[in-house]
C-alpha positions as CSV (number, residue, x, y, z in Angstrom):
1,M,73.6,-59.1,-51.5
2,R,75.1,-60.5,-48.3
3,T,74.2,-59.3,-44.9
4,L,76.2,-59.6,-41.7
5,T,75.2,-58.5,-38.2
6,V,77.3,-56.6,-35.6
7,D,76.0,-58.2,-32.4
8,L,75.6,-55.6,-29.7
9,A,72.3,-56.7,-28.1
10,E,69.7,-54.0,-28.5
11,R,72.1,-51.9,-30.5
12,S,72.9,-54.6,-33.1
13,Y,72.9,-53.5,-36.7
14,P,73.3,-55.0,-40.2
15,I,76.1,-54.7,-42.7
16,H,74.7,-55.0,-46.2
17,I,77.3,-55.8,-48.9
18,G,76.4,-55.9,-52.6
19,S,76.7,-54.6,-56.1
20,G,74.5,-51.7,-57.0
21,I,72.6,-51.5,-53.7
22,L,73.0,-47.8,-53.2
23,H,69.7,-47.1,-54.9
24,R,67.7,-49.6,-52.6
25,A,65.5,-47.4,-50.5
26,D,64.3,-50.5,-48.6
27,L,67.7,-50.8,-47.0
28,F,67.5,-47.3,-45.6
29,H,63.8,-47.1,-44.6
30,P,63.9,-49.2,-41.4
31,H,66.6,-46.9,-39.9
32,L,65.1,-43.5,-40.6
33,A,63.1,-42.3,-37.6
34,S,61.5,-39.3,-39.4
35,R,61.2,-37.6,-42.8
36,K,64.2,-35.3,-42.0
37,V,67.5,-36.7,-43.2
38,A,70.9,-35.1,-43.7
39,I,73.4,-36.6,-46.2
40,V,77.0,-35.7,-45.4
41,S,79.4,-36.2,-48.3
42,N,82.5,-34.6,-49.7
43,A,83.5,-32.7,-52.9
44,S,84.9,-35.8,-54.6
45,V,82.3,-38.3,-53.8
46,A,79.1,-36.2,-54.0
47,P,79.3,-35.7,-57.8
48,L,79.6,-39.4,-58.3
49,Y,77.0,-40.9,-55.9
50,L,74.8,-38.2,-54.3
51,D,72.2,-38.2,-57.0
52,T,71.7,-42.0,-56.7
53,L,71.1,-41.7,-52.9
54,R,69.0,-38.6,-53.4
55,Q,66.7,-40.5,-55.8
56,A,66.5,-43.5,-53.3
57,L,65.4,-41.1,-50.6
58,Q,63.2,-38.8,-52.7
59,D,60.3,-39.2,-50.2
60,Y,62.3,-37.6,-47.4
61,E,63.2,-34.0,-46.6
62,L,66.9,-33.9,-47.4
63,T,69.7,-31.6,-46.2
64,E,72.9,-32.1,-48.3
65,I,76.1,-31.2,-46.6
66,I,79.2,-31.2,-48.8
67,L,82.6,-31.1,-47.0
68,P,86.0,-30.5,-48.5
69,D,87.8,-33.7,-49.3
70,G,90.9,-34.9,-47.4
71,E,92.4,-36.0,-44.1
72,S,93.6,-32.4,-43.5
73,Y,89.9,-31.3,-43.1
74,K,89.1,-33.8,-40.3
75,D,89.0,-31.0,-37.8
76,W,86.8,-28.8,-35.7
77,P,86.1,-26.1,-38.3
78,T,84.9,-28.7,-40.8
79,L,82.9,-30.5,-38.2
80,Q,81.2,-27.2,-37.4
81,K,79.9,-27.1,-41.0
82,I,77.7,-30.1,-40.2
83,F,76.3,-28.6,-37.1
84,D,75.6,-25.3,-38.9
85,A,73.6,-27.0,-41.6
86,L,71.6,-29.2,-39.1
87,L,70.7,-26.1,-37.1
88,Q,69.9,-23.9,-40.1
89,D,67.5,-26.6,-41.4
90,R,66.0,-27.2,-38.0
91,H,66.9,-30.9,-37.6
92,D,65.5,-32.4,-34.4
93,R,66.3,-35.5,-32.3
94,K,64.6,-37.8,-34.8
95,T,66.7,-36.8,-37.7
96,T,69.1,-39.3,-39.3
97,L,72.6,-38.5,-40.7
98,I,73.9,-40.5,-43.6
99,A,77.7,-40.6,-44.2
100,L,78.4,-41.0,-47.9
101,G,82.1,-41.2,-48.5
102,G,85.3,-42.6,-47.1
103,G,86.7,-42.9,-43.6
104,V,87.1,-39.1,-43.0
105,T,83.4,-38.5,-43.9
106,G,82.2,-41.5,-41.9
107,D,84.2,-40.5,-38.8
108,M,83.1,-36.9,-38.8
109,T,79.5,-37.7,-39.5
110,G,79.4,-40.3,-36.8
111,F,81.0,-37.8,-34.3
112,A,78.5,-35.1,-35.4
113,A,75.6,-37.6,-34.8
114,A,77.0,-38.5,-31.4
115,C,77.0,-34.8,-30.4
116,Y,74.0,-33.3,-32.1
117,Q,71.2,-32.8,-29.6
118,R,73.2,-35.4,-27.5
119,G,72.8,-38.2,-30.1
120,V,70.8,-38.8,-33.3
121,N,70.8,-41.8,-35.6
122,F,73.3,-42.2,-38.4
123,I,73.9,-44.7,-41.3
124,Q,77.3,-45.4,-42.8
125,V,77.5,-45.6,-46.7
126,P,81.3,-46.1,-47.2
127,T,82.6,-45.6,-50.7
128,T,86.3,-46.5,-50.2
129,L,87.8,-49.9,-49.6
130,L,89.4,-48.8,-46.3
131,S,86.1,-47.4,-45.0
132,Q,84.2,-50.5,-46.2
133,V,86.4,-53.0,-44.4
134,D,87.3,-51.0,-41.3
135,S,86.2,-47.5,-40.3
136,S,82.5,-47.8,-41.1
137,V,82.1,-50.8,-38.7
138,G,82.5,-50.6,-35.0
139,G,81.4,-47.1,-34.0
140,K,84.7,-45.3,-33.7
141,T,84.1,-41.7,-34.6
142,G,86.1,-38.5,-34.3
143,I,88.5,-35.9,-35.6
144,N,92.2,-35.3,-35.6
145,H,94.2,-32.9,-33.4
146,P,97.5,-31.3,-34.5
147,L,99.2,-33.3,-31.8
148,G,97.5,-36.7,-32.4
149,K,95.3,-38.5,-34.8
150,N,91.7,-39.4,-33.8
151,M,92.3,-38.1,-30.2
152,I,88.9,-36.4,-30.0
153,G,85.8,-38.5,-30.6
154,A,83.2,-40.9,-29.3
155,F,82.2,-44.5,-29.5
156,Y,78.9,-44.3,-31.3
157,Q,77.4,-47.1,-33.4
158,P,75.6,-46.6,-36.7
159,R,72.1,-48.0,-37.3
160,A,73.3,-49.7,-40.5
161,V,76.3,-50.0,-42.8
162,I,75.4,-50.2,-46.5
163,I,78.3,-51.2,-48.7
164,D,77.8,-50.8,-52.5
165,T,80.9,-52.4,-54.0
166,N,80.3,-50.6,-57.3
167,T,81.7,-47.4,-55.7
168,L,85.1,-49.0,-55.8
169,G,85.1,-48.7,-59.6
170,T,85.9,-45.0,-59.3
171,L,88.4,-45.4,-56.5
172,P,92.0,-44.2,-57.4
173,G,94.6,-46.9,-57.3
174,R,96.4,-45.4,-54.4
175,E,93.2,-45.4,-52.3
176,L,92.5,-49.0,-53.2
177,S,96.0,-50.0,-52.0
178,A,95.4,-48.0,-48.8
179,G,92.3,-50.1,-48.1
180,L,94.2,-53.3,-48.7
181,A,96.4,-52.5,-45.8
182,E,93.5,-52.9,-43.4
183,V,92.3,-56.1,-45.3
184,I,95.8,-57.7,-44.9
185,K,95.7,-56.7,-41.2
186,Y,92.8,-59.1,-40.5
187,G,94.8,-62.0,-41.8
188,L,97.8,-61.1,-39.8
189,I,96.0,-60.6,-36.4
190,C,93.3,-63.2,-36.3
191,D,92.7,-65.2,-39.5
192,E,95.8,-66.9,-41.0
193,P,93.7,-68.8,-43.6
194,F,92.5,-65.5,-44.9
195,L,96.1,-64.4,-45.3
196,G,96.6,-67.4,-47.5
197,W,93.5,-66.5,-49.5
198,L,94.9,-63.0,-50.0
199,E,98.2,-64.3,-51.2
200,Q,96.3,-66.3,-53.9
201,H,93.9,-63.5,-54.9
202,M,95.9,-60.3,-54.5
203,Q,96.1,-59.7,-58.3
204,Q,92.3,-60.0,-58.6
205,L,91.9,-57.5,-55.8
206,V,94.3,-55.0,-57.3
207,S,92.5,-55.5,-60.6
208,L,89.1,-54.7,-58.9
209,E,87.7,-58.2,-59.7
210,P,84.2,-58.0,-58.2
211,A,83.9,-61.5,-56.7
212,A,87.3,-61.2,-55.0
213,L,86.5,-57.8,-53.7
214,T,83.2,-58.9,-52.2
215,E,84.8,-61.9,-50.6
216,A,87.6,-59.7,-49.1
217,I,85.1,-57.1,-47.8
218,E,82.8,-59.7,-46.2
219,R,85.6,-61.6,-44.5
220,S,87.1,-58.4,-43.2
221,C,83.8,-57.2,-41.9
222,Q,83.1,-60.6,-40.3
223,A,86.5,-60.4,-38.5
224,K,85.9,-56.9,-37.2
225,A,82.3,-57.6,-36.2
226,R,83.4,-60.5,-34.1
227,V,86.0,-58.4,-32.3
228,V,83.7,-55.4,-31.8
229,A,80.9,-57.6,-30.4
230,E,83.4,-58.9,-27.8
231,D,84.9,-55.5,-26.9
232,E,82.9,-52.5,-28.1
233,R,84.9,-49.8,-26.4
234,E,88.4,-51.2,-26.8
235,S,89.0,-52.1,-23.2
236,G,90.7,-55.3,-24.2
237,I,90.9,-57.5,-27.3
238,R,89.6,-54.8,-29.7
239,A,92.9,-53.0,-29.5
240,I,94.5,-55.8,-31.7
241,L,92.7,-54.1,-34.6
242,N,95.3,-51.5,-34.4
243,L,98.2,-53.5,-35.7
244,G,100.7,-51.1,-37.2
245,H,98.6,-48.1,-36.1
246,T,100.8,-46.8,-33.3
247,F,103.7,-46.5,-35.7
248,G,101.4,-45.5,-38.5
249,H,99.6,-42.7,-36.7
250,A,103.0,-41.3,-35.8
251,I,103.9,-41.2,-39.5
252,E,100.6,-39.4,-40.4
253,T,101.0,-36.8,-37.6
254,E,104.6,-36.1,-38.3
255,M,104.3,-36.0,-42.1
256,G,101.1,-33.9,-42.0
257,Y,97.6,-35.4,-42.3
258,G,97.0,-36.4,-45.9
259,S,100.6,-36.5,-47.0
260,W,100.6,-40.3,-46.3
261,L,97.2,-41.9,-46.7
262,H,96.1,-43.8,-43.5
263,G,96.5,-47.2,-45.1
264,E,100.0,-46.3,-46.4
265,A,101.1,-45.3,-43.0
266,V,99.6,-48.4,-41.4
267,A,101.4,-50.6,-43.9
268,A,104.8,-49.1,-43.0
269,G,103.8,-49.3,-39.3
270,T,102.8,-52.9,-39.8
271,V,106.3,-53.7,-41.1
272,M,107.7,-52.1,-38.0
273,A,105.4,-54.1,-35.7
274,L,106.3,-57.3,-37.5
275,H,110.0,-56.5,-37.0
276,M,109.4,-55.9,-33.3
277,S,107.6,-59.3,-33.1
278,Q,110.6,-60.9,-34.8
279,L,113.1,-59.3,-32.5
280,L,111.1,-60.6,-29.5
281,G,111.4,-64.1,-31.0
282,W,107.6,-64.5,-31.6
283,I,107.7,-64.8,-35.4
284,D,110.7,-65.8,-37.6
285,S,112.2,-64.1,-40.6
286,Q,110.1,-66.1,-43.0
287,E,106.9,-64.8,-41.3
288,F,108.2,-61.3,-41.4
289,Q,109.0,-61.4,-45.1
290,R,105.6,-63.0,-45.8
291,G,103.8,-60.0,-44.4
292,V,106.2,-57.6,-46.1
293,A,105.7,-59.3,-49.5
294,L,101.9,-59.2,-49.3
295,L,101.9,-55.5,-48.4
296,A,104.3,-54.8,-51.3
297,R,102.1,-56.8,-53.7
298,A,99.2,-54.6,-52.7
299,G,101.2,-51.5,-53.8
300,L,101.9,-50.3,-50.3
301,P,105.0,-48.7,-48.8
302,V,107.0,-51.1,-46.6
303,V,109.6,-48.6,-45.5
304,P,108.8,-45.6,-43.1
305,P,109.7,-42.0,-44.2
306,A,113.4,-41.5,-44.4
307,K,113.2,-38.2,-42.7
308,M,111.6,-39.6,-39.5
309,R,114.0,-40.3,-36.6
310,A,113.4,-42.4,-33.5
311,A,112.7,-39.3,-31.5
312,D,110.0,-38.3,-33.9
313,F,108.2,-41.6,-33.5
314,L,108.5,-41.6,-29.7
315,R,107.1,-38.1,-29.4
316,H,103.9,-39.0,-31.2
317,M,103.6,-42.5,-29.9
318,A,103.6,-41.2,-26.3
319,V,100.2,-39.7,-26.9
320,D,98.8,-42.8,-28.7
321,K,95.3,-43.8,-27.4
322,K,96.6,-47.1,-26.2
323,A,99.3,-45.6,-24.1
324,L,98.7,-46.1,-20.3
325,D,100.5,-44.7,-17.3
326,G,103.3,-43.4,-19.6
327,Q,103.8,-46.8,-21.2
328,I,103.6,-47.2,-25.0
329,R,101.5,-50.3,-25.7
330,L,102.0,-52.0,-29.0
331,V,100.0,-54.5,-31.0
332,L,102.4,-57.3,-32.0
333,L,102.1,-60.8,-33.4
334,R,102.6,-63.8,-31.1
335,R,102.5,-65.7,-34.3
336,T,100.9,-65.2,-37.7
337,G,97.1,-65.1,-37.1
338,E,97.4,-64.3,-33.4
339,A,98.0,-60.7,-32.1
340,L,98.3,-59.3,-28.6
341,V,98.6,-55.8,-27.0
342,T,101.6,-55.4,-24.7
343,A,103.9,-52.9,-23.1
344,D,106.1,-55.8,-21.8
345,Y,109.2,-55.4,-24.0
346,P,112.7,-54.0,-23.5
347,Q,113.1,-50.4,-24.4
348,E,116.2,-51.2,-26.4
349,L,114.2,-53.4,-28.7
350,L,111.8,-50.6,-29.5
351,D,114.8,-48.3,-30.1
352,A,116.2,-50.9,-32.5
353,V,112.9,-51.0,-34.4
354,L,112.8,-47.3,-34.7
355,Q,116.4,-47.1,-35.9
356,A,116.3,-50.1,-38.2
357,D,117.3,-49.9,-41.9
358,Y,114.0,-51.0,-43.5
359,Q,115.4,-50.6,-47.0
360,T,117.7,-53.5,-46.3
361,L,115.4,-55.5,-44.1
362,T,112.6,-55.6,-46.7
363,A,114.9,-56.1,-49.7
364,A,114.9,-59.9,-49.2
365,R,111.3,-60.2,-50.6
């Protein structure tokens, strides 16, 4: 097992990464303030892993909350099911919530923990690659709104993140690829050597080779932990973690939550961000194609939905969380391995990005 730390002073917490560690009660015990524990999972993950976690925590008084699976359920009515169960079983301020599942489960459980009795402890147990390398770390919690993704939520840090890499063995291929979009992101924004490592090991990752997966998860978590420690509430540098997300969230919202997986939308959005960076003269065509090629090798879409027009993107991008004073701020690459957040670009360049023929642009790979 490998252990990293998210350094937030008195609110610092560990990230444990290992094979077969879900059953290890000793990883949970230090973060449980009382005997009352609520495990929140979903209908797909619970049949696979809930029993293992139940056995590890057999000395505790457990409430099991099983939510429907899917991004379309990341909403108020589903969140209410968590509060209903906590109140019915009389959970108090010393209870601990455990999120067992992917990013949707983790985001909703964290938001419920932030709200319930004005804040109770929670632990992240992510079971998808995307949640292991991204959403479980950093304390972003929330739900979607029909007009915008993740627009309602809170910054609320977990007490621990426990990543059992064995859970990836049951992950559908499409979900694995979606997670790789966030892994590739770290190489593009802040770790060019990692990008090179990914180019050398992409086949092993797609094939679920354990050593390669563990290395990719650890390096991704290290990158995110560094950025979060420097800017917990995204007032500055943390926004670079959203490479491709402004375009990608627009795709998710326009197409309907769950139609495109988050990582798929981010991949297509990343291609658009790379194209914008190229038009600004910050990266060249070779760097653009390098990013495109790696995303494609991960089994990800590199072309946005054909039905979406520039006006569709702009309508959703206007309510992006990074937008300030009516300006759409984008995460772009100054060069491979160095990202920035900026609204300092000509509108005609953004229009060109939104109207580009990505089938032709990405064909060169």
